[in-house]
Backbone as numpy.savetxt, mean C-alpha at the origin, in Angstrom:
# Nx Ny Nz CAx CAy CAz Cx Cy Cz
3.09 -14.42 -15.33 2.81 -13.08 -14.75 3.00 -12.13 -14.96
2.86 -11.04 -15.95 3.67 -10.09 -15.93 2.72 -9.02 -15.41
3.43 -7.63 -14.49 2.40 -6.61 -13.89 3.57 -5.21 -14.28
2.95 -4.30 -14.17 3.62 -2.97 -14.47 3.10 -2.21 -13.02
4.24 -1.70 -11.91 4.06 -1.65 -11.02 4.35 -0.23 -11.03
3.59 1.09 -10.48 4.17 2.48 -9.98 4.10 2.21 -8.54
5.47 2.94 -8.19 5.99 3.31 -7.12 6.73 4.07 -6.63
5.92 5.24 -5.93 6.36 6.74 -6.00 6.69 7.28 -7.49
5.68 7.37 -8.23 5.69 7.92 -9.91 6.49 7.09 -10.50
7.41 5.61 -10.00 8.52 5.18 -11.00 7.77 4.15 -11.48
7.80 3.54 -12.72 6.93 2.39 -13.27 8.15 1.16 -13.43
8.07 0.16 -12.81 8.92 -1.12 -13.15 8.00 -2.18 -13.73
8.57 -3.22 -14.05 7.64 -4.43 -15.01 8.11 -5.10 -13.82
7.39 -6.22 -13.49 7.60 -7.05 -12.58 7.10 -8.89 -13.22
8.12 -9.82 -13.35 7.40 -10.98 -13.55 7.20 -11.79 -12.66
6.32 -12.70 -12.40 6.37 -13.72 -11.71 5.68 -15.07 -12.33
7.13 -16.27 -11.98 6.70 -17.26 -12.65 6.71 -18.55 -11.56
5.50 -19.35 -11.75 5.57 -20.59 -10.65 7.12 -21.51 -11.01
7.51 -22.00 -9.92 8.85 -22.66 -10.66 9.19 -24.23 -9.39
8.18 -24.99 -9.53 7.36 -25.94 -8.67 7.04 -25.36 -7.26
7.33 -25.48 -6.60 6.70 -24.75 -4.74 7.40 -23.68 -4.74
7.66 -23.05 -5.39 8.38 -21.87 -5.40 8.12 -20.61 -6.46
8.05 -19.55 -6.22 8.13 -18.86 -7.40 9.74 -17.94 -7.96
9.63 -17.72 -9.22 10.99 -17.00 -9.79 10.05 -15.70 -10.07
11.14 -14.39 -9.72 10.58 -13.36 -9.77 11.75 -12.67 -10.51
11.47 -11.47 -11.54 12.57 -10.94 -12.36 11.47 -9.14 -12.06
12.40 -8.31 -11.74 12.02 -6.76 -11.74 13.25 -6.08 -12.86
12.36 -5.60 -13.81 13.00 -5.05 -15.13 13.65 -6.35 -15.74
13.18 -7.06 -16.03 14.25 -8.36 -16.64 15.42 -8.48 -15.56
15.91 -8.47 -14.78 16.62 -8.45 -13.65 16.16 -9.99 -12.80
16.49 -10.99 -12.81 15.98 -11.74 -11.59 15.86 -12.10 -10.60
15.68 -12.04 -9.60 15.52 -11.98 -7.71 15.18 -13.02 -7.37
16.21 -13.52 -6.29 15.73 -14.67 -5.29 14.82 -13.92 -4.27
13.64 -14.72 -4.22 12.76 -14.20 -3.87 11.88 -15.04 -2.90
11.67 -15.67 -1.48 10.73 -16.78 -1.22 9.80 -15.80 -0.13
8.81 -16.16 -0.17 7.18 -15.56 0.38 6.58 -16.43 1.07
6.05 -16.18 1.98 5.05 -17.02 2.99 4.28 -15.91 3.72
3.18 -16.78 3.41 1.79 -15.79 4.05 1.77 -15.91 5.12
2.36 -15.05 5.99 2.16 -15.12 7.84 0.61 -15.45 7.90
-0.21 -14.28 8.25 -1.38 -14.03 8.11 -2.05 -13.69 6.88
-3.25 -13.25 7.20 -3.99 -12.60 5.56 -3.44 -11.09 5.53
-2.91 -10.99 4.56 -2.52 -9.57 4.30 -1.20 -9.47 5.18
-0.43 -10.24 5.56 0.80 -10.39 6.67 1.65 -11.30 5.64
3.06 -11.26 4.72 3.89 -11.50 4.69 5.32 -11.48 4.98
6.31 -12.76 4.98 7.24 -12.81 5.38 7.91 -12.76 3.91
8.78 -11.95 3.85 9.91 -11.77 2.62 11.07 -12.09 2.62
11.90 -13.10 1.93 13.20 -13.17 2.30 13.57 -12.90 0.66
14.49 -11.54 0.59 14.52 -11.10 -0.59 16.39 -10.97 -0.52
16.60 -11.96 -1.63 18.32 -11.81 -1.89 19.17 -12.15 -0.04
18.52 -12.93 0.34 18.98 -12.99 1.94 18.49 -12.10 3.15
18.12 -10.93 2.30 17.52 -10.08 3.33 15.96 -10.26 3.73
15.37 -10.15 5.34 14.31 -10.46 5.70 13.55 -9.39 5.88
12.07 -9.41 5.67 11.05 -8.40 5.20 9.53 -8.62 5.71
9.14 -8.27 7.20 7.92 -8.26 7.17 6.75 -7.54 6.44
5.68 -7.85 5.82 5.36 -6.96 4.80 3.74 -7.27 5.17
3.34 -5.82 5.08 1.78 -6.22 5.94 1.11 -5.45 4.04
0.35 -6.18 3.87 -0.54 -5.41 2.50 -2.02 -5.14 2.10
-2.28 -4.24 1.94 -4.16 -3.91 1.74 -4.09 -3.18 0.27
-5.35 -3.63 -0.02 -5.50 -3.21 -0.69 -6.46 -1.91 -1.06
-6.05 -0.83 -1.86 -6.83 -0.31 -1.82 -7.17 0.82 -3.08
-8.44 0.85 -3.64 -8.33 1.28 -4.85 -7.84 -0.07 -5.85
-7.43 0.85 -6.91 -6.92 -0.53 -7.76 -5.46 -0.66 -7.77
-4.99 -0.07 -6.13 -3.72 -0.83 -5.89 -3.26 -1.57 -4.62
-2.46 -0.99 -4.27 -2.21 -1.56 -2.63 -1.20 -0.59 -2.03
-1.73 -0.72 -0.62 -1.14 0.07 0.66 -0.24 -0.94 1.20
1.59 -0.77 1.13 2.15 -1.48 1.69 3.07 -0.95 2.78
3.20 -1.82 4.01 3.98 -1.06 5.05 5.14 -2.21 5.15
6.14 -1.58 5.61 7.55 -2.65 5.43 8.35 -1.59 6.17
8.92 -2.55 7.38 10.06 -1.73 8.36 9.73 -0.06 8.55
8.77 0.14 8.80 8.50 1.46 9.73 7.96 2.33 8.38
7.70 1.79 7.13 7.29 2.70 5.83 6.07 2.51 5.26
5.13 3.34 4.83 4.23 3.12 4.48 4.22 3.60 2.54
3.73 3.15 1.89 3.38 3.49 1.01 2.55 2.82 -0.03
2.22 3.50 -1.15 0.60 2.88 -1.88 1.39 2.45 -3.51
1.55 1.37 -3.99 1.86 0.93 -4.99 0.58 0.51 -6.50
0.38 0.77 -7.08 -0.37 1.14 -8.21 0.16 -0.12 -9.31
-0.83 -1.19 -9.26 -0.10 -2.45 -10.11 -1.15 -2.63 -11.38
-0.63 -2.91 -11.93 -1.43 -2.84 -13.81 -1.40 -4.32 -13.98
-2.01 -5.41 -14.45 -1.79 -6.42 -14.95 -2.32 -6.20 -16.62
-1.26 -6.15 -17.56 -1.44 -5.86 -19.08 -2.46 -6.44 -19.45
-2.80 -7.64 -19.39 -4.08 -8.51 -19.88 -4.92 -7.71 -19.70
-5.31 -7.85 -18.19 -6.43 -7.31 -17.51 -6.58 -5.85 -18.04
-6.04 -4.93 -18.15 -6.41 -3.83 -18.20 -6.09 -3.56 -20.08
-5.84 -4.25 -20.71 -5.76 -3.97 -22.35 -7.22 -3.81 -23.05
-7.44 -2.91 -23.63 -8.50 -2.39 -24.33 -9.62 -1.80 -23.68
-9.40 -1.41 -22.25 -10.30 -0.80 -21.06 -9.19 0.89 -21.44
-10.39 1.80 -21.12 -9.85 3.06 -20.97 -9.52 3.06 -19.17
-8.53 3.87 -19.29 -8.16 4.28 -17.97 -7.36 3.46 -17.13
-7.57 2.02 -17.23 -6.18 1.46 -16.65 -6.27 1.58 -15.43
-5.31 1.44 -14.54 -5.18 1.74 -12.87 -4.47 2.62 -12.66
-4.04 3.86 -13.12 -3.80 4.96 -13.39 -4.61 5.84 -12.18
-5.71 5.76 -12.37 -6.50 6.59 -11.49 -7.45 5.84 -10.56
-7.86 6.86 -9.64 -8.66 6.01 -8.58 -10.13 7.01 -8.38
-11.35 6.08 -8.80 -12.28 6.73 -8.64 -12.98 6.54 -7.52
-14.14 7.64 -6.97 -14.87 7.58 -5.83 -14.37 7.54 -4.58
-14.73 7.42 -3.51 -14.60 7.59 -1.89 -13.38 6.27 -1.84
-12.16 6.33 -1.10 -11.55 6.01 -0.68 -11.13 5.65 0.61
-11.45 4.75 1.51 -11.73 4.58 2.92 -9.96 4.44 3.36
-9.30 5.17 3.66 -8.18 4.84 4.15 -7.77 4.35 5.27
-7.60 3.02 5.60 -7.43 2.23 6.87 -6.37 1.86 7.96
-6.05 1.43 8.61 -4.90 1.53 9.79 -4.44 0.26 9.26
-2.66 0.48 9.00 -2.50 -1.32 8.70 -1.86 -1.89 9.76
-1.83 -1.40 10.51 -1.59 -2.18 12.07 -2.10 -1.80 13.21
-2.27 -2.68 14.46 -2.88 -1.66 15.66 -1.62 -0.98 15.78
-2.33 0.40 16.40 -1.38 0.99 17.12 -2.13 2.43 17.72
-1.49 3.43 18.20 -2.06 4.66 18.74 -1.72 6.10 17.48
-2.68 7.19 17.21 -2.96 8.18 16.42 -1.74 8.67 17.15
-0.71 9.20 16.50 0.09 10.59 17.04 -0.21 11.66 16.57
-0.54 11.80 15.36 -0.83 12.72 14.63 -1.67 12.84 13.59
-2.74 13.93 13.45 -3.47 14.16 12.58 -2.95 14.91 11.66
-2.70 14.94 10.35 -2.14 15.88 9.24 -2.79 16.35 8.15
-4.51 16.07 8.26 -5.08 16.75 7.62 -6.40 17.27 8.43
-7.42 18.18 7.59 -8.69 18.72 8.06 -9.66 17.89 7.02
-10.60 17.86 7.33 -11.79 17.79 6.43 -11.68 18.94 5.60
-12.18 18.53 4.35 -12.63 19.49 3.05 -10.82 19.55 2.54
-10.05 19.64 3.05 -8.70 19.67 2.63 -8.59 19.07 1.32
-7.38 19.10 0.44 -7.06 18.73 -0.91 -5.83 18.17 -0.43
-5.91 16.65 -0.85 -4.47 16.43 -1.12 -4.06 15.22 -1.90
-2.84 15.42 -2.07 -2.04 14.36 -3.52 -2.06 12.86 -3.29
-1.91 12.23 -4.14 -1.75 11.09 -4.10 -0.47 10.83 -3.25
-0.23 9.55 -2.20 1.05 9.45 -1.63 1.19 10.40 -0.18
0.38 11.77 0.12 0.55 12.66 0.95 -0.03 12.24 2.51
0.97 12.32 3.12 0.34 11.74 4.76 -0.70 12.12 5.05
-1.47 11.70 5.45 -2.47 12.14 6.35 -2.84 11.87 7.59
-2.43 10.46 8.20 -2.36 10.54 9.94 -0.93 9.58 10.20
-0.47 9.87 11.16 0.89 9.38 11.76 0.30 7.85 12.78
0.55 6.89 13.07 0.56 5.84 13.50 1.54 5.37 14.23
1.47 5.20 15.76 2.56 4.36 16.60 1.87 3.33 16.63
3.07 2.28 16.02 3.28 0.99 16.14 4.21 0.28 16.50
4.61 -0.39 17.50 5.90 -0.74 18.08 7.20 0.15 18.10
6.54 0.77 18.65 7.73 1.96 18.77 8.42 2.64 17.88
7.61 2.60 16.77 8.11 2.96 15.35 6.52 4.20 14.96
7.24 5.46 14.06 5.81 6.30 13.88 5.88 6.22 12.20
4.39 5.94 12.08 4.35 5.08 10.49 3.48 6.53 9.79
3.60 6.81 8.82 2.51 7.94 8.36 2.17 7.38 7.07
0.67 7.35 7.20 -0.30 6.77 6.49 -0.61 7.45 5.45
-0.59 7.22 3.84 -0.44 8.13 2.91 -1.83 8.17 2.44
-1.92 9.09 1.27 -3.67 9.09 0.61 -3.07 8.19 -0.18
-4.72 7.09 -0.89 -4.11 6.53 -2.00 -4.78 7.00 -3.22
-5.20 8.63 -3.03 -5.51 9.05 -4.45 -5.28 10.68 -4.25
-5.51 11.18 -5.18 -5.81 12.77 -5.03 -6.99 12.89 -5.20
-7.17 13.89 -4.12 -8.32 14.03 -3.82 -8.90 15.01 -3.04
-10.31 15.27 -1.85 -10.34 15.81 -0.88 -10.74 15.03 0.34
-9.95 15.09 1.58 -10.48 14.84 2.73 -12.08 15.00 3.53
-12.77 13.90 2.96 -14.01 14.17 3.19 -14.75 14.01 4.60
-13.92 13.05 5.30 -13.79 12.94 6.54 -13.01 12.68 7.28
-12.48 12.97 9.01 -11.92 12.35 9.49 -12.25 11.53 10.43
-11.28 10.22 10.82 -12.76 9.39 11.73 -11.86 9.06 12.81
-10.59 9.91 13.11 -9.76 9.60 14.67 -9.03 10.97 14.92
-9.04 10.98 16.16 -7.91 11.83 16.50 -6.74 11.46 17.26
-6.02 12.55 17.86 -4.73 12.11 18.12 -4.98 11.45 19.37
-4.08 10.81 19.91 -4.08 10.00 21.07 -5.06 8.76 21.29
-6.32 8.59 20.27 -6.82 7.42 20.05 -5.75 6.20 19.63
-6.81 5.06 20.48 -5.82 3.62 20.16 -6.70 3.32 18.74
-6.08 2.98 17.65 -6.77 1.95 16.35 -6.50 0.58 16.45
-7.25 0.09 15.52 -7.10 -1.57 15.16 -6.65 -1.75 14.01
-6.28 -2.52 13.48 -5.51 -3.41 12.08 -7.37 -3.48 11.20
-6.77 -2.27 10.17 -8.28 -2.14 9.37 -9.00 -1.29 9.50
-8.91 -0.29 11.15 -9.96 0.43 11.35 -9.81 1.51 10.48
-10.78 2.15 9.52 -11.01 3.28 9.14 -10.28 4.31 9.73
-9.57 5.59 8.71 -9.23 6.15 9.72 -9.28 7.77 9.19
-9.39 7.76 7.68 -9.88 9.21 7.06 -10.43 8.44 5.84
-11.37 9.32 5.08 -12.10 9.31 4.20 -11.48 10.18 2.87
-11.33 9.83 1.56 -10.59 10.50 0.86 -11.34 10.59 -0.59
-12.03 11.54 -0.89 -13.28 11.48 -2.48 -12.40 12.32 -3.08
């Protein structure tokens, strides 16, 4: 399977192939040694060329919010076969997007207000989990419709934080 992945405005070609019980991965045509185990729904343990990563993944619109090593980012993913012949592809997100907590923690800062315009990837809320502060980004360009949490509140994994329209 081949995918086009957009991360931080940069597009990469990712190819995945089944190799027996494992997967082979190539990024921009370069092979990568990757071992992946799904530890829990949406939580993956990756071994990438000898380095270990715990990765939390959550679907947001046409992409995914990925949290690893104290960093949050939104990745747009397009399967060329899926999007061939359709207008728009995965480039934009239409409609309301609920931004949820990728892990349980405590809200340290709310960075936006209702009716504020935001850009894709702009920080909305800072959540502290395991003594790490994680800035939760907007999945799309839009307007903050509702802020659902306040500073000092405890949040659970998957709890809505902000609505962006």
